[in-house]
N, C-alpha and C positions, 0 to 999 in steps of 0.2 A: 252608482247605479249602472245597470247594464242596458240602458235604453239610449236612444238617440237616433240620428239619421246618418246613413251611409249612402253616398251617391257614387256609383261606379258606372263607367261607360256612358256618361251623360253629356248632353250638349247644353251648356249654359250660355245662351246668347239671346239677343233681342230679335223679335220678328221685324222684318223690314217696315211693316206698317207702323209699328211703334216708333221706330227711328224717324220715319218721315213725319209723323204727327208731332213729335217733339220738336223737330227742327223747323216745322211749318214750311218745309220746302226750301229753306235757305241753308247755304253752307256755313253761314256765320254763327248759327245757333250751336251751343255746346251739345255734345252727344248725351243721350240718356245713359246714366250709369247707376249701378246698384252694388249690393254687397252679397256675399255668400250666405251669411247668417249673422245673428246677434244673440248674446246669451239671454235666454228666456227663463232659465232656472239656474240655481247655483252650480249644479253639476251637469249642465247640458253638454251634449257631445254631437259634433257634426264633422263628417269627413267627406272630402271629395277626392276621388282617386281614379286614375286612368280615364279622365274626362277631358272634354274640350271646354276651355273657358275663354269665351270671347272677350272683346274689349269693352263689353257692357259692364264688366266687373271692375270696380275701382282698384287701383294698385294696392291699397291697404287691405283689401279683400274682406275684412270683417268689421262690423260696427259695434261699438260698445252700446249697451242699452241705457244704463243709468250710472254715469261716472265709472268707477272701477268695479262695479258689482260683478262678481263671479269670474273676474278675469284670471284669478289664480286657481280656481277650482274647475273650470270648464276644460274640455278637451276638444279643440278644433284642430283638424289636421288636413294636410294635403299630401298626395303621393302621385308622382309621375303624371301630372296633368299637362296638356298641350294647349296651344292657342295664345293669342296676344294678351289675354288676361291671366295667364297661368304663371307668370313670373312671380317668385316669392321674395325677391330682394327688397321690395318696399312694403311687404306685409307687416301687420301689426307686430309689436314686440311683447305681447302679453305672455305671462308665464305659462298659460294653458294652451298657447298656440304651438303646433308642432309641424315641422316639415319632415315628413317621414321619409327615410332613406332605406330602411330595412324592409324587405319583403315579409319578414316574420311579424314586424309591427303592423304593417298595413294589412296583412292577412287576418288580423283580429277583426277587421271590419268587413270582411267578405260575406257573401250569402251563407256559405258553409259555417263560418264561425260566429258571425254577429247575430244571426237569427236562426242558426241551426237548420238552415234550409234543406239540407240533404235528408233530414229526418221527416219532413212533412210536405215538401214541394213536389217530389216525383209523382205521387198519386193524383195531383191536381192537373197534371199535363202542362203546367206553365213552364215555358222554356226559360232557363236561367244559366248563368255561369257561376259555378260554385266558388271559384277562387280567383286569384290574380292571373293575368295573362302576360306573356313576355313580349 
């Protein structure tokens, strides 16, 4: 399927109020952590690219929903993210998880390609970036 979620130029982090509420004001409490996504359908697709990923994201990055459901048919990818949660060394080892290194592969998930934004966004006046940035 040609649907899914593509996040580009995003800030994935926790608001300070959430961190304080979770820790109850003590340094001993573990920090709040979460995941980038989990497979909701057999061919789900989620990509994070050129985004800041804070330490709120767990090192494995992605969460299985129900055992090994869809782990070989999904497409979850990351491309040139930054921040303390952006490291991919400890990410899941699923067949459907991809660390994209090619601009042409990541380009498939840009506004211009993924949602054909250049065809319908200009008349709306919405500001957007059509492709990847260097």
